[in-house]
C-alpha positions in Angstrom: -23.8 33.0 115.7 -22.6 29.8 114.1 -21.2 29.8 110.7 -23.8 28.4 108.2 -23.0 25.2 106.5 -23.9 24.0 103.0 -26.4 21.4 104.2 -27.4 22.1 107.8 -30.1 19.4 107.7 -27.7 16.4 107.1 -25.6 14.6 109.7 -22.2 13.3 108.8 -22.3 10.7 111.6 -23.9 7.8 109.8 -21.4 5.2 108.6 -21.8 3.0 105.5 -23.3 0.0 107.4 -25.8 2.2 109.1 -26.9 3.8 105.8 -27.3 0.3 104.3 -29.5 -1.1 107.1 -31.2 1.8 108.9 -34.3 2.0 106.8 -34.9 -1.8 107.0 -38.5 -2.3 108.2 -39.8 0.9 106.5 -42.5 0.8 103.9 -42.7 3.4 101.1 -46.4 3.4 100.0 -45.7 5.5 96.9 -42.8 3.4 95.6 -40.4 5.5 93.4 -43.1 8.0 92.5 -42.0 11.5 93.4 -43.4 14.9 92.2 -41.7 16.6 89.4 -41.0 20.4 89.4 -44.3 22.2 89.4 -46.3 19.1 90.2 -48.4 18.4 93.3 -49.3 14.8 94.2 -52.2 14.1 96.5 -51.0 11.5 99.0 -53.7 11.7 101.7 -57.1 13.4 101.9 -56.4 17.1 101.6 -52.6 16.7 101.6 -50.5 17.3 98.5 -46.7 16.6 98.1 -44.5 19.0 96.3 -40.7 18.9 95.8 -38.4 21.9 95.4 -34.8 21.9 94.2 -31.9 22.3 96.7 -28.3 22.6 95.5 -25.8 20.0 96.7 -26.2 16.5 98.0 -29.6 17.1 99.5 -31.0 17.7 96.0 -34.5 18.5 97.1 -36.9 19.5 100.0 -40.4 18.1 100.3 -43.1 20.7 101.1 -46.7 20.0 101.8 -49.9 21.7 100.6 -53.0 21.3 102.9 -56.5 22.0 101.7 -57.9 24.9 103.8 -61.4 25.6 102.5 -61.1 27.8 99.5 -57.4 28.4 100.2 -54.2 26.4 100.7 -51.9 26.1 103.7 -48.2 25.7 102.7 -46.0 23.8 105.1 -42.3 24.7 104.5 -41.2 26.8 101.5 -37.8 25.9 100.0 -34.7 28.0 99.6 -34.6 31.6 98.4 -33.1 30.7 95.0 -34.4 31.3 91.5 -35.1 27.6 90.7 -37.4 27.3 93.8 -39.2 30.5 92.9 -39.8 29.3 89.4 -41.1 26.0 90.8 -43.6 27.8 93.0 -44.8 29.9 90.1 -45.4 26.8 88.1 -47.3 25.3 91.0 -49.4 28.4 91.5 -50.4 28.6 87.9 -51.5 24.9 87.5 -54.3 22.8 89.0 -55.2 22.4 91.7 -53.7 25.6 93.0 -54.6 27.9 90.1 -56.7 30.7 91.5 -56.5 29.5 95.1 -54.7 31.7 97.5 -52.1 30.5 100.0 -54.0 31.3 103.2 -51.1 30.7 105.6 -47.5 29.6 105.6 -46.3 27.2 108.4 -42.5 26.6 108.7 -41.4 23.6 110.7 -38.1 25.3 111.7 -35.8 28.1 110.8 -33.3 26.4 108.4 -33.2 28.2 105.0 -34.4 25.3 102.9 -37.6 25.3 105.1 -38.1 29.0 105.6 -36.2 30.6 102.7 -39.2 31.6 100.7 -41.6 32.2 103.6 -41.4 36.0 103.3 -41.9 35.8 99.6 -45.1 33.7 99.9 -46.4 35.8 102.8 -46.0 39.0 100.8 -47.4 37.6 97.6 -50.6 36.5 99.3 -50.7 39.0 102.1 -50.8 36.3 104.7 -49.3 35.3 108.0 -46.3 33.2 108.8 -46.8 30.6 111.5 -43.9 29.2 113.5 -42.9 28.3 117.1 -41.3 31.1 119.0 -37.9 29.4 119.3 -37.7 29.0 115.5 -39.0 32.5 114.7 -36.6 34.3 117.0 -33.6 32.2 115.9 -34.5 33.0 112.3 -34.8 36.7 113.0 -31.5 36.8 114.8 -29.5 34.9 112.2 -30.9 36.8 109.2 -30.1 40.1 111.0 -26.5 39.0 111.8 -24.2 39.7 108.8 -20.8 41.3 108.7 -17.6 41.2 106.7 -15.3 40.1 109.5 -15.8 37.1 111.7 -16.2 38.0 115.4 -13.4 37.2 117.9 -15.8 34.9 119.8 -16.3 32.7 116.7 -12.5 32.5 116.1 -12.0 31.5 119.7 -14.7 28.8 119.4 -13.0 27.3 116.3 -9.6 27.4 118.1 -11.2 25.7 121.2 -12.3 22.8 118.9 -8.7 22.4 117.7 -8.8 24.2 114.3 -5.4 25.3 113.0 -4.6 28.8 111.6 -5.2 27.7 108.0 -8.6 26.3 108.7 -9.6 29.4 110.7 -8.4 31.7 107.8 -10.3 29.7 105.2 -13.5 29.8 107.3 -13.1 33.5 107.9 -12.7 34.4 104.2 -16.5 34.3 103.5 -17.4 36.7 106.3 -20.0 36.1 108.9 -23.8 35.6 108.9 -24.3 34.4 105.4 -27.8 32.9 106.1 -29.4 36.2 105.1 -28.4 35.4 101.5 -30.7 32.3 101.6 -33.7 33.9 103.2 -36.1 36.2 101.5 -36.9 39.3 103.6 -39.2 38.3 106.4 -42.4 39.8 107.6 -42.1 41.7 110.9 -44.8 39.7 112.6 -45.8 36.1 112.9 -48.4 33.8 114.5 -46.8 31.7 117.3 -47.7 28.0 117.4 -47.1 25.9 120.6 -46.7 22.3 121.5 -50.1 20.5 121.8 -52.0 23.2 120.0 -54.6 22.0 117.5 -54.7 24.0 114.3 -57.9 23.8 112.2 -57.0 23.5 108.6 -59.9 22.8 106.3 -61.9 19.9 107.7 -59.0 18.6 109.7 -57.3 19.3 113.0 -53.4 19.2 113.1 -51.7 18.9 116.4 -48.4 20.6 116.9 -45.7 18.2 118.3 -42.5 20.0 119.1 -39.0 18.5 119.3 -35.5 19.8 119.6 -31.8 19.0 119.1 -31.7 19.6 115.4 -33.0 23.1 116.1 -34.5 24.9 119.1 -38.2 24.2 118.7 -39.0 22.2 115.6 -42.7 21.8 114.9 -44.1 18.5 113.5 -47.8 18.4 112.6 -50.0 15.4 113.4 -53.4 14.7 111.9 -54.5 12.0 114.3 -57.8 11.3 112.4 -56.1 10.6 109.1 -52.9 9.0 110.6 -50.5 11.5 109.0 -47.4 13.1 110.5 -45.6 16.0 108.8 -42.2 15.4 110.3 -39.9 18.0 108.7 -36.3 17.2 109.6 -37.2 15.4 112.9 -37.6 12.0 111.3 -35.9 11.3 107.9 -36.0 7.8 106.3 -32.5 7.4 104.9 -30.3 10.1 106.5 -29.8 11.5 109.9 -30.5 15.1 110.8 -27.6 17.3 111.9 -27.3 17.7 115.7 -24.6 20.2 116.5 -23.2 22.3 119.4 -22.3 25.8 118.3 -21.1 29.2 119.5 -24.6 30.5 120.2 -25.2 28.2 123.2 -21.9 26.4 123.9 -23.1 24.9 127.2 -26.2 23.4 125.7 -26.8 19.6 125.3 -28.4 19.3 121.8 -27.8 15.6 121.5 -29.5 15.1 124.9 -32.5 17.1 123.6 -32.5 15.1 120.4 -32.6 11.8 122.3 -35.4 13.1 124.5 -37.3 14.1 121.5 -37.0 10.6 120.0 -38.5 9.3 123.2 -41.4 11.8 122.9 -42.1 10.8 119.3 -42.0 7.2 120.3 -45.3 7.8 122.1 -47.1 8.6 118.8 -48.8 5.7 116.9 -46.3 3.5 115.0 -48.4 3.2 111.9 -48.5 6.8 110.9 -47.8 7.9 107.3 -44.6 10.0 107.9 -44.0 12.9 105.6 -40.3 13.8 105.8 -38.6 16.9 104.5 -36.0 14.8 102.5 -36.6 11.3 101.1 -40.0 9.7 100.5 -43.1 9.3 102.6 -42.9 6.1 104.7 -44.5 4.0 107.4 -42.5 2.5 110.3 -42.1 5.5 112.6 -40.9 3.5 115.6 -38.4 1.4 113.6 -36.9 4.6 112.2 -36.8 6.4 115.6 -35.0 3.4 117.2 -32.4 3.4 114.4 -31.8 7.1 114.8 -31.4 6.7 118.6 -29.1 3.6 118.3 -26.9 5.4 115.8 -26.1 8.2 118.3 -25.7 5.8 121.3 -23.2 3.8 119.2 -21.2 6.9 118.5 -21.2 7.9 122.1 -19.7 4.6 123.1 -17.1 4.7 120.4 -16.1 8.3 121.4 -16.0 7.4 125.1 -13.5 4.7 124.4 -11.4 7.1 122.2 -11.0 9.4 125.2 -8.7 7.1 127.1 -6.2 9.8 126.2 -7.1 13.5 126.1 -8.5 14.6 122.7 -9.6 17.8 121.0 -12.8 17.7 118.9 -10.7 17.6 115.7 -8.9 14.5 117.0 -12.2 12.6 117.2 -13.2 13.0 113.5 -11.7 9.6 112.7 -13.9 7.9 115.2 -17.0 9.9 114.4 -17.0 9.8 110.6 -16.4 7.4 107.8 -15.3 10.0 105.3 -12.5 12.5 104.9 -13.3 15.8 106.6 -12.2 18.8 104.6 -13.4 22.2 103.2 -16.8 23.3 104.3 -17.4 19.9 106.0 -15.2 20.8 108.9 -17.7 23.2 110.4 -20.5 20.6 110.3 -18.2 17.9 111.6 -17.0 20.1 114.5 -20.6 20.9 115.6 -21.6 17.2 115.5 -18.5 16.1 117.4 -18.9 18.7 120.0 -22.5 17.7 120.5 -21.4 14.1 121.2 -18.6 15.2 123.5 -20.9 17.5 125.4 -23.4 14.6 125.9 -20.6 12.5 127.4 -19.8 15.4 129.8 -23.5 15.7 130.9 -23.6 11.9 131.4 -20.5 12.0 133.5 -18.5 9.9 131.1 -16.1 12.7 130.0 -14.3 15.7 131.5 -13.3 18.8 129.6 -10.2 20.8 130.4 -9.1 24.1 128.9 -5.5 24.6 127.9 -4.4 27.8 126.2 -8.0 28.3 124.9 -8.2 24.7 123.5 -10.8 22.2 124.8 -9.4 18.8 125.7 -11.7 15.9 126.6 -10.8 12.8 128.5 -12.7 9.8 129.9 -14.0 10.5 133.4 
């Protein structure tokens, strides 16, 4: 399994010019208003916005409470940390949730800031967890995988990307499979959701729209009647989602899947109110999707030109990122760079050669 990173949701690929201009054309209907800890803001009929703390640069995750008759459906849950648990307790004790059970828990995907407290909420309310099969199985595998020593396969993967002995030793010091620490114990069963399914929640129907690249089978939820899209990490207003190639499936093409998912989401109405996992609710879906697509296409062109001479993944950091790559960032940077290199391979623009266990890429 891949070594967890501090902020698996956030891409390192955006440069300063992209950050400054990428959200041009978006509208933020609620301005600077954001919910405080323990507060729920109603932002659409039957939809409430809550915000839970996340350590590090992400700072927060947005979760959503949907009216479901006499109960509430929770969409995403926050990390398994004390501050998030206390925020939930404050929410559950105050109006409008006081006395109302959580009738079901839906997680958009397996990442710990989205599913970390799913098991805690399900046990507390004796309710079911709803996820796509790809996300559920990935979550189960990663929380089951924990050991003191890093497997030889993982070390070989790091070496293939061009890591030196010091970087491998530093990454190996924390053991392997640390995701378990960020996820409350999970229930042993779940309710599978699938692309195109319509879920009745209260008086509304929410259609499941799946996407991939950031994770195997991310579920967005679309309320077509009200014009609301719960986007999770699939569409963020000011940052890009991480798209990485890792040890679990080293021949995959996550960036190709990400770009195909953008095309799929482009078929949705452009005037939806988009509810992202990080940042503020916005309108301008098509504008944002185009910016996310163009960012990656730009990176691919830059990287292809850089491969006039053979390069390892670590040799490409200077072209991929506008920041110094060090410490825990090297894992995230490696995954993103390999995803872009793999896309160039699939497109026939690059060739990979293996020398003494190291992957070298050159322009085709």
